[in-house]
N, C-alpha and C positions, 0 to 999 in steps of 0.2 A: 255102571255105562255112561260114559263121556261122549260129549257134542260137542263138533264145531261146524258152523256155520260160514259161510260168505256169500256174497250177495254181488251181484253187477247189474246195470241196465245197459243194453246194447241198443244199437239202431236198426235192427231187424225185430220180424213179427216174430212170435213164439214158435211158430212151425217152422222156419228157419234156422230158430235158434237150439231149438230142439234136435232138426237134421244135421248140423254142426256137431254138437256134442256126441253122436253117434259115427262119428265119418271114423274112418279104418285105414291105415297103412300109411303112406307118404303124406298124403293129407293130415292125417291127424298128429304126425310128426310134425309138422309146420306150425301147431297153436299150442299142443300140448307138452306143457315141461314136466310131465307125470311119467311119461310112457316110453321106454326104450324100443321095447317091441311087445306087441300083442297080437293075437288071432283068434278065430273061433275054434273050439273042441268040437268033437263028435260030430263031424260032416257039416255042421250050421254053417253058413254062409253069411246070414244077416241077423241082426238082434232080434229077441223074442224071449218074452216070459219063460223061462226054464233052459234059455241057450246057455253056455259054460264058455268064459274068455280065460285065457291063460296071459298074464301081463307081467314083463319084467320091466320094474321098474329102473329109473338111470343109475340107481346106487345098486341095482343088480338082483334086489329082493324081489323074490317072484311071488305069486298069486294065482290061486284061481280062483273065480268069480261066478257068479250065476247070476242071471237077471230074474228079480223076485217079482216085480213090475214094470211093463213098458206101454203108455200111453201115451202115445204119439199125441196133439203135440205138448202136452201139460207135463208130466213126470215118468222118469224111470227110476228102478232100484236097481240094488245089485248087493249080495251077500257073498262074504268072503267063504269058501269051501276046503279051501285047502291055502295055507300060507306061511308067513313067518313064524317060529314056535313062539313067538312072544305075544299074539294075539290070540287070545280066546275067542274073540270074537270081531267081526269087522264088517260094517256096511255101510254104502254110501247112498244117497240117494238127490236125483238134481230133479227142480222144478222149475216149471217155465210160464209167467203169467204175461197178461198183456199190460203193458203202458201206454198211456195218451202218445199220440202222434205216431202210431205203428212201430212203439216200441214192444221192447221185453225185457221182464225182470228174470234173471239167470239166479237162481238159489241152490246151494250145491250143502249138502250136508254131509259130513261122517261120521259114526256113532262106530266106538270100538271099546272094549274090554281087555286088557291085561293079564298077562301068568308070569308065573304062578303067583296065585294071589298073596302069600307075604310079601312079594315084592311089587303086587299092582299099583297100590298106593305112591309109589315115588314113579315106576315106568308110566302111569298114567298122567302125572301130571306133565313128566320129558314129553311124553307121546302129545300132550295137548299142545306143548309148545310147536314142536318138530313137526306135526301136522297140521296146526294152525299157520303155519309160513308156507307149506305145502301145498294146503288149500288156497292159500290168497296166492300165491305163483300161478297156480291150474287156471283158477279164474280170470287173472288177469290177460295168461296167455288165450284162455276161450272168450276174451274181449276181444283181444288182437286177431284171432281167426273168425270172428263174426265182421271184422272190419276188411278180412283178406280177400278180393276177389276171387282167388282162383279156390280158398279155402270154401266160401259162398257158392261158388258154380258149382263145385262137387259134392256140395249137400243139397244140390237142386234149386237154389237162390237165383 
């Protein structure tokens, strides 16, 4: 299993940082360069453990994910239940920890395994490079979102 992690300190407290990470719709698109489109499935209208979401990446790749943990304001975790053929498994986790001065350290982690097994060693090396670039861009966007008054207001701050 490969793991990729990126971290940033933002000028909001963990509750607001967590809330920003869970924004949806046009507010989410203001800051998240990963997402082209995202919505809840099965009639859900808010994130919670067990809730599934459908996400279309900007490259048009499609994934259905399920929240496996949802613990405001400290952490959230999701796992892929349906997605691109080359992922055997994919999961993401976000942690939010207080920093001095009312700030927050946000740490995001992806874990993944590729298939088929014979191709996995090469695919996972390539995936590590691609996903490292992606997670770094995404957390930089998150930091911009935490500094955007429109995003912060929509998140409840």
